[in-house]
N, C-alpha and C positions, 0 to 999 in steps of 0.2 A: 538523405538518411531516412529510415523507415520507422522512426520512433512512434509508439502509441502514445497519444496525449489524451488526458482527461477532458471531458466536455467543458467548454468555457463560455457557453452561451448565456445571454442575459435571461432573466426570469421573465416570463410572460405575465399577464394579469393573474392575480392570486385572489382567491376567495375561499371562505370556508365550505362553500357548496361545490367546489371544484371536484370533477370526476375525471380520472384518467383511465386509460386502458393499455396495460402492458401484457395482456393476455394472461393476467394473474389476478389474485383476489384483493381488491381494495377494501380495506377495513374502515378507516376513519381519517378525518382531516381537522387540524387544529391550528389554523393561521389566525393570528390576531388581526381584526379588521381595522384597528386604529392605526393608520399609516404613519402617525407621528410618534408612536411608541416603540422602543427598540430594546425593552427590558434591561436597561441600564448597561448596554454594551460599551466596553472600553475600547474605542477605536484608536489605533495609532496610525499617524500619517507620515509616510516617508522615512521612518526611522528603523524599521526592522530589516535586517540583512537576512536573506534566505539561506546563506551559508550556515547561520546558526540554527536552521531548521532541517539540516540534511546531515546524514552521517558521512558524506563525502566532504562536507565542509566547503562547498562551492555555491556561489550565488550572490547576486547584488540585491539592492533594495526593492521592496514592494511599495506600491502607492499607499495601501491600507492594510492594516493587519489587526486581527481580532482573535481572541481566545473564546471558545464556547465550552461550557461545562455541563450543560444539559440541553434536552431537546427544546425547550422554549427558547433559550439563547441561540441555538442553531437556526430555528426558524425566524428569529428576529434578525440575525445576521443576513439571511437570505432575503428577507423582506427589504432590509436597508440596501442591499446591492440592487434590488429591482427598483426600489423607489429613486435611487440615485444613478441608475444606468451604469452600474459598475460591473465589470467582469469579475468572476471570482473562481478560486480553486479551494479545495478542502484538503488539507494534508494532516498526517498523523505524526509518526515518528521521523518521517522522511528518509527511511533506510532503503528505499528503493527508487530515489528520486534525483534527477539531475536538473538543477536550476541554472538559469542563464546568468552570465556575468551582468547583464543589463537589468536583472531582477525580473519582476513581473508588474506589468501596467494594469493593475487591478487590485482586488482584495484577497488576501490570503487568510483563510479561516482555519485556525489551529484546532483540531478536534481533541478536546480534553474530556470527553464524555467517558468517565472511567469507572462506572459503577459495576458491581456484580451482585447478582441475586441468585441464591440457591432455590430453585423452584421445587424440586424434589431430589431424591437420591440419583445422583448422576446427571442431573439436568441443570444447567448454568445459563442464566440470561446475562449477557455481558455487554457493557457499553463498548461501542466501536473504538473508542479511544483508549481502552484498557490494554496494557502492554501484553503482547502475545506470549512472550516468554515467562512472564509472571503468571499467566493463566495456565500455561504448561506445567510449571512447577507446582502450582496449587492443586491442580487435578491429580497429578501423580501422587503428591503427598497425601491426598485424601483417598487414594487407592482406586483411581479410575484410568482406564486405558483409552487411547484414541488420539491424545495430543502430546504423547511423549517427545515428539520431534519439536514441538513448539518451544521448548526450553532453549533451543538454539536459534530461534528466529527473532532478531531485534526490532520488530515492527509492532503494529498495533493490531487488534482483532479485526477492525475494518479493513486494513490493508491486506492482511492475510486472507480474508474472506474474498475480497475483490480480486486478488491475483491467484487464489487457491494455492497458497503456499504449501509446500510439502517437502519432505525429506525422509529418508530411511524407510521408504515404502508407505508412508502415511501421507495423507492430504487433509487439508482443512475441510473441504466439501464433505468427506466421508463422515465427519463428526457433527455436521450441522443438522439441527431439527427445523429451524425457521430463522428468517432474517427480517428485521423491521427496517424499512427504508423511508426516505422522504424524496418526493419527486421535485422537479423544478417548478412545479405548480403549487407546492406547498402541501401536497397530499401525502398523508402518512399511511403506509401500507405494511402488512405482514405477509410474507412470502413463504409458504411452506417448502420444505425440501423437494417434494415431488414437483414443485413448479420451477425448480431450478436446475440448470445444467452445469456440470463441472467437468473440466478436462485438465491436461497437463498445462499449469499456469494460466488456465482460462476459467472463466465463470460467466454466467448469464449477465452479470452487472456490467461487464465490459461493453456489451451491446445494446444496453438500456439507454437510449438517447435522453430519455426524460429523468434519468437518475440524478439527483443532487448529492445524496450522501446515504451511506449505511449508517443507521442509528444504533442498532443493537443486534446481537447475534445469540440465538439459543443453541447451545450444544447439548447433544444426548450422548453420554458415555457409559461404558460397561465397567463393571467391577473387575479388577485384576490385582493379584498379589504380587506381580512382578513388574508393574509399571515403573516404579521408582528405579529399579535395577536396569531396565532397558534405557531409561532416560540418562542415567549416568554413563551407560556405555555409548549412547549417541553423542553426548556432550564431550567425552573423552576423545572419540574419534574425530569430532569437530575440532577440538583444540589442537590436535596433531596435524591436521590437514588444511587449516584456513588461517589467514593472516589476521587474527583477531585484534591484534594490537594496532593495526593500521587503519587509516581512514578509508573505508570502502563502501560500497552500496551492495554488498553480497554478490551474488552471481549476476554478471552483466548480461549474458546470453542464456536463452533457453536451450536445452539439449535438443539437437535436431531429431525430429521425428523420422523413423525408418532407418536410422543408422545406429549401429551398435556403439560407436564412439561417442562420448559425451563431449560437450562444447569444450571443456577444459583440456581434454586429451588432444583434440584436434588443434587447439591453440598451441599447446606444448609440443606436438609433434611438427608444427610449422616453425618451431624454433623461436617463438615469440615471447617466451618468459623473459621478464627483465626489459622488454622493449619500452622506451620512453618517448613521449612527445611532451616537451615542456615539463611541466610538474606532475604529469599524469604517467603512470607505469603499470605494466602488466606484472602482477605479483610473481615473485619467484617461488612462492609457497603453493599457491593455487592459481593456475593460469586463467580461470574465469573470474577472478577478483582483480579489478583494476583499482590502484590505490592512488590517493592524493599525497604525494611526497612532501607536500608542505605549501606550495604556492601553485597549485594546478588551477587553471581557469576552465570555464565550461568549454571554450574552444579547444584547449588541449585535450580534454577528455573525449570531446566529440571527434576530433581528428584521430585519436588513438583507437577509438571504437571503429571508425571507418577503415583505418589501416588493417586492424586485425581481421575485419570481416572480408576485405579484399584479398588479403594473403591466404586466408583459410579457403576461400572460394577458388582461388587460383590453384592451390595445391591439392585440394580434395574434392573440389566441385560442390561443397557444402555451403548453403546459404544460411548463415547464422542470423537468428531473430532476437532483437533486444528483449531483455526482461525488465530493464529499468525503464522508468518513465521520465521523458524529457519534456520540460515545460518551456514553451516559447514565451519570450517577453510579451 
């Protein structure tokens, strides 16, 4: 399988004087040098099932689980993982994730940084854990265009930025002014839009080996009297064309570059709508949505993905690339 996975590296030594180079502008570093202080983190051990953190409803237990509600807690969680030699991953809504039945042998940090600041007219600085669809509704209701499509994206601001989520001709990257991140060395950085590259479901963050997490995103939007109407039209179109009542992770595959046909069209023309492997099934409503019919395991979903890729490649010579992120135990 050719799934993209987030970096799972251990943290190296961390200090408030750390300087890193990502060919971008480093601004400041705020790590607590007291190695025995973790800002009152409430760490759960072995009890959290990852299926509860995924819209697919799939995944076993993780060794450690902690929620972070602000930047200080995030840095403390990273410090804890470093001090105790624990692998970690950071997740948001889990709307684009496939967790393994065996769970994750490390720490899962749930991003609950959900603040929103109005900097000035049309400029919002938003915590990476803020729900992206709520941001889309809020901006349109306040009369700004650029994030109408976000009303139909059930993820977080951080996830949408990392994957450059988009629909209806709009993309997250086009509305971004700057992004605040923390590196695996504990360095806080502000990256301007001119420092970042975005493409179809691609962003510079996917290639940043030292990236630990996106902390906040600043969006710059334009006034529009028709934003709310456009958003209503987008949502109605989505309601009619996607299995919103089912447990899915949204689009499983990216649309192939250089082909006129979208991934869903190729899957449908290959006769794969309704194809089942165990509890995993290709949706009969939208062929690029794979649903958990109730008891799907990660093995079921992985096999279904593999079968669809092989059959589409055999029939059309097209190699589909996954959009969902698979997390190895």
